[in-house]
N, C-alpha and C positions, 0 to 999 in steps of 0.2 A: 825609276819608277816602275818599270815592266818588271824588274828582276825583284822588286818587292810586291808584285802585285796580289800575292796571297794575304799580304799584311796590312797593305793601303788600299783606301777606297779608290776606285777607277777614277780619272779625272773629271768625267762628266758629274759621277756621283758626288765627288767632293765639291763641285762647285755647286750643284743642286743645295746640298745641305748648307754651305756659306749664303746662299740667297735665300734659305729658308722656304724653298718650295718643293721639297721632298715630300711626298703623299704619305699619310699614315698606312701602313702595310694592313690588309685585311686581318681580322682575327683568325680565321681559319686558313692559312697557309702554311706550307712546308717546302723545305729545300732540300736537296739532295747532298751527298757527300762532297759535290763539288763546289759547294758554297752558292752564293747568290747568282754567279754564273752560270750554274748547272740548271738541270731540270727543276721546277719549282709548281707545286699545286695549290690551288685556293678553291674554297667552296663558297659560293655566293651564300648571302644570308636567305634563310628560308623562312616564310611567314608562319605565324603560330596557326596550328591546325589542330581540330577534335581528333581524339583518338578513333581509328577506323577511316580517316579520309587519306586520300593519296596526294603526296606532294613530289614535287620534282626537285631533285638534288642536282644543281648545276656545279660540275668541277671544271676548272679551267687548268691546262697544263700548258707552261711556258718554258722557253728555254731549252726546246727540243724540235729538231728539222727531221723530217716534215712535220707540220702541226697536225696534218689531218690523218688518220688511222691509227693513232697510238691507243693504245688497250688501258683503260683506267678501271682499276679493280675496286669496287666498293663492297665492304663486308660490315655486317652487323648481327651480333650474337650469334655467330657460327653460318650466318646468311651471307651468300656470296653472289655478287652479280658482277658482270664484267661488260662495259660500255666502250665503244670508240669514240676517238674525237672527231669532230668535224674540221672544216678547214681554218677555223679559228682557233682549234686546239681546245674546244669546249666538248664535253661529254656531259650526257643527261641520264639520270637514273630515277625511274619512278618508285617510291617506297611508301608504305602504308604506315601511318603513325601509330605507335603501340601506347597502350595504357601505362605500360612501366616505362619509367624516365630511361633505366639502364638500357632498354631495347631500342632506346631512340638515339643511341650513341654510333655513329657512324665513322669509318675509316676509309678514306680515299687513298688508294697508292698508285703508283707507278715505279716498277722496278724498286729500287731502295728509298724511293722518296715517298712520304706518306704525310698525310694530314687528317685531323679527327674534326668533327662538328657534332652538334647536337640538334636533333630536330625539336624545335619549340612546341610543347604540347600546352593547347588552350583547353581548360577545364569546361566540361559541359555543365548545364544546369541539371538540377534532379528534383524529383518530388518524393518526400519520405511520408509514409503512412502508417497509422497503427489503428485498428480496430476489431471487431467481434461481434458476438451476438447481440451485444447492447443490454443485456440483462443477464443475471444469474441468480439462482436460488442460494439463500445463505447456507455455507457449509458444504456448498458442492464446488465443483471446479470448472473452469472455462478456459478457452485458449483465446491469448491475443496475439493477434497477427500482426506481423511489420512488414513493411514493404518498401524497397528503396528503388527507385526506377529513373534512369537517366531519361532527360528532355526528348531525346530520340527513340525512347521505347525500349532501350537495351538496360537489362537488369545490373544492378551494382551488387558485387559481392564486397563486404567490408565489416568492420566492427560498428556497432550501435549500442546505444544505451537506452535502456527503456526505464523511465521515470514514471511514478503514480503519487497521486494526491488523494489522501483519504479524507472524507467529511470536511472539504475544503481547507484542510491543513497544508503545511508545506510541501513542495515537491522533493520527493526524495529518489535516488537511483534504486531500481528493484532488481534488475539484471543487466550484464553484458553479454549481449549476442552478437554473432556474426552472421549477417546475411549470405546465403547460398548463391551457388551458379544462377539460381532464378531470381535473385534480388529478394528472397523472403526470409523470415525467421519467425519462430513461434515461442510462446511463453505461457506455460499451464498456471494459472493464479486461482487462488481461493481466497477471494475478497469477503469480509465480514460487513464489510459497509459499502456504501456508495461510494464509487472510486472513479478518478480522472485519470487518463493515461496519455502520454505523448512520447515521442523517440527523439533522439539527437544522433548526429552523426558527425565524425569530423571530415574535414575535406580530403580527398585522395587526390593523386597528381592529375587524373584525368577528368574527375568530376567535383562538384562543389558538394560540402556538406550542409548542415543546416538543422531544422527541427520540422516536426509534424504538427498539424492541427491537433487539439484536444479531443479525445475520444471518452465518452460518458459511459461508464457500466453501472447500471442499475443492480442494487443488491436487493432482492425481493424475499418476503418472508415464506418460510417453509410450511407455516400453520395458518391455520384461519383467523382472520382478524375478527375480534369482538364487535358486533354490530348492536349499536344502542339505539333506543327510542330518541328521535329528534329533540325531544324536550329533556332528556336526561342530562342533569348537571354534570359537568367535569369538576375533577378535584380542584381545590382552592388553593392548593400549596403545591409549589414545584420544588423539584430538587435539582440541583445544579449538577450538570453533567449526566451522562447516560451511564445506565448500569452495564457492565461488561457481557459480551455474549457468552454464551454457553462453552464449557470446557469439556472435552471428551464425550464419549456416547453415552446416550441414555440421560438418566438424571445425575450420574455420578456423584453420588453423595460422599464427602469426607468429613470424617468427625476429628478433631484436634483440640487439644489444649489451647488456650486463648495465647495468640501470637503477642509478643511485647508491644507491637504497633497497635494492635487492637486493644489492648488493656489500657495503653495511655489515653487512648482516645474515649473509652469508656469512663475512667476516673474522672469524676466531678459532673459527669452527666448521667449515664444510666447505672452508674455504682458510686457509691461513696461510704465513708466509714458509718459502722452501724447497721449496715445492710445484713440480712438473714443468712445470705450466702457469698462467699468470697471466691477469688479467682481459681481455686484449685477445684472448686465444686461446680464450675461453669465449663462449658464447651462451646466450640464453634462448629456450626454446620453449615458446610459450603455446599450448594446443591444446585442442579439446573433446574429451570421451570420454563413454562410458557407463558409469555406477556399478552397482554391485550391487542398487540399489533401483529401477531403470529409468529414473533422471534422467538428462540431459545435464548434465555439469560442466565447468568451465574449469580445466584442469590446468597446472602449469609443471615444465619439466624443463631443468636446466643440463648443456649438452654441450659438447663441443670444436667449434670453429668448421668443421674439416674434415668432420665428420659430421653437422652439425646438420641438413642438407637430409633426409639418408637418415633420421634418426631422426625428424624430422617427419613424413616421407612415411609411415613404417611405423605410426605412432600414428594418422595420419590414416586409413589403411586399416583399422586396429582399430576406429575409430569408424565407418568406412563399413560395416563388416560386423557391426556391433552386438556387438562382443565385449567384454565388461565387464571395467573395471579398478576395483578397490575404492577406490583414492585415488591423487592424484596430487600431492603438495606438494613443495616444495624440501626437501632433507634438512637444511639448517641448521635448519629449524623445530623440530628434536629436540635442538638444543644441542650442547655439546662432549662428546666421550668420552675422558677420559684413557686408556682401555685401548687405544682404537683410533687414539688421536693424530688424531683428526679428529670429524666429526660423528657423533652417535650413531646407527651403521648398526643396532645391536640395537633400538633403539626404534622406529626405522623399519620394520624388518620385523615386529616385533611389532604394528604398526599397520596392516601390509598394503599399506604404502605403496610405489607405484611411483616410482623414483627413478633418478639417473644420476651426475653428478659429485659426487665426494668424495673429497677428498685425505685418505686415511687408511690403516692397515695392513688387510692381509688379516686377515678374521675368524678368529681362532684360530691366527694366525701373527704374533706380535708382531715388528715389525723389516721385515717383507717389505711394500713398498708394493702397495696394490691397484691394480689395472686402472682402478678408478674414478677414481684420481688424475689419469689422464690427460683424462677426460671421455668417453671411448670406449665405455664400458660402461652397459648399461641393466638394472634388475632389474624385472621385472614380476609383480606379485601375489605377493610373497614369502611372505605368511602360507598360501596354498594351494599354494605350490611350493618347499618348503624345500630347503635344500642340506646335504650331508654333511660338517661341517667336522672338525676334528681332536677337538673334544670334544663330538660327538654332532650330531644333528639341530638345525638352527636355522631357523626361530623355533620350530617346533614338531614333534613326531614322528607326530602322528595323520594330517596331510595326505599324508606321503610315500607310502604305500601307499593313498591312496583319491583316484585320479583325478576329474576332473570334465570333462563334455564343452565346458563354456563357459569355465572359468576356471582350470584347470589341466592340465597336460600331462605325459605320462610317454615319448612317444615322437617321434619326428622326423617322423612322418606327420599330427601334430595340426596343425590349421588354423593356430594361434598361430607355431608353429616354421616352418612353411613359409612363412607371411606375411612374417615377419621376415627370413628368408634371403632372400626376393626382393628385400628392400631392403639387402641385405647386412649383416644383423646376425646373427651366427652362433651357434648354441646349444652354446656351446664345451665345456661339460663335462656335456652331457646329463643325466641324473636324478642326477648327483653333485652340480648347482647347477641346479635346474630353472629357477628364475627368472631367470638371468643370461643375457644377450646381448653378445656383444663386437662393435662395428662395425668392419667392414673399410673403410677409406677407398678411395676411388676410386683405380685404378691399383695397389693393393696385393692380393696374393694372399691373404693370412692376416691375422687380428687383429695388431695392433702390442702385442703384450703385453710388460710389462717382463722383464727377463733371467730374474728368479727365478720367473716364472710360465710361461716359453717351455719346451716341450718335453714329452715322455711321463711323465718323472719328476717333473715340478714339482708334480702333483696339483692341485687345485682352488684358484684364486686368487680368491677372493670379493672 
């Protein structure tokens, strides 16, 4: 037996195995080249601790005499500590738990015998926050600030995702940020609507992740809100959806041929076979304007090619002077009107919508084609500027006798009437149709009105 000692278990160990009483060796233990009979090292389990806390690593050396005074070397990522064993062969080393798990791997050695162990890391709780000034003026930028702080006050540096929700819509990731050594990160935002913000972070080895509370950022108008009398009626018709915010600086008018999507929407509504002007003779004017709530919007007008420049210039000056327009969408958005044999201008007026081309009959005069069918007429703020049709005031009666310095006019001296005239758009019917303007093409001395609408006896041809 003794001659085969390096190959066979010692008698007592063999007997222990047979009896099933050999205890399971500690996970962190090592033996030297002499085998189980030589020096052995073991590391006692270390309780999990937070990063930054100090723990004691207990290393036991056995199989060496004397047990006391032996040097145990403990290394960690280049850090070297030496501790002597006591009379029981135990050495104790104090180490600070690191945030990085790789730095928590320690190796204890004695001579050629070594054993490794890992200091368990207990993640801390943390608080994620996102905030800012609380309000921003539309089209201006603001800074959204993110903070990630551990529950002991230490900053957390790591990746975070900033999310935003606009007008109550779904949450969408906006930016992937990294908090710095101070636990902070910033994002410059230019929101066009009221928005909500929150931040999410993944867990790190030393700190928990999670999400923040919601930060509300109010988008405020850059212009003046139109103030009305308390008794003033509001438009009786609403349009689904909100008109887009302005694009570019100033009025930014853009004149183009009718895009396919626009033409498809017009056919069967504002245009139909038999109209006096076709697609090639019409243009789409996209232009910014100030609305009644103080915001800049992007509106659209379809007009005749020969007056598109005049109309665009007139609306651009309205923008420059910050004269409010309630709404400006194409009239085909209101669908077909059997009564008018064109797009539903009754609905457009009831919505306070500024519009231009509409191949239809004169309101209140079936069979008489409106000047709008040629694309040379523009209606501005019809709700606040009614006209006197053959069946009464349209779209309401209250506003006819209640002028407003900014949005309705009752004389040729009003700034809007004078401004439109400078661009060749005449206030043809005065207070008989306050919102209606007819463009005078370059080289013409008066509006090119249909025969049934020409002359003093023709009356109002809206």
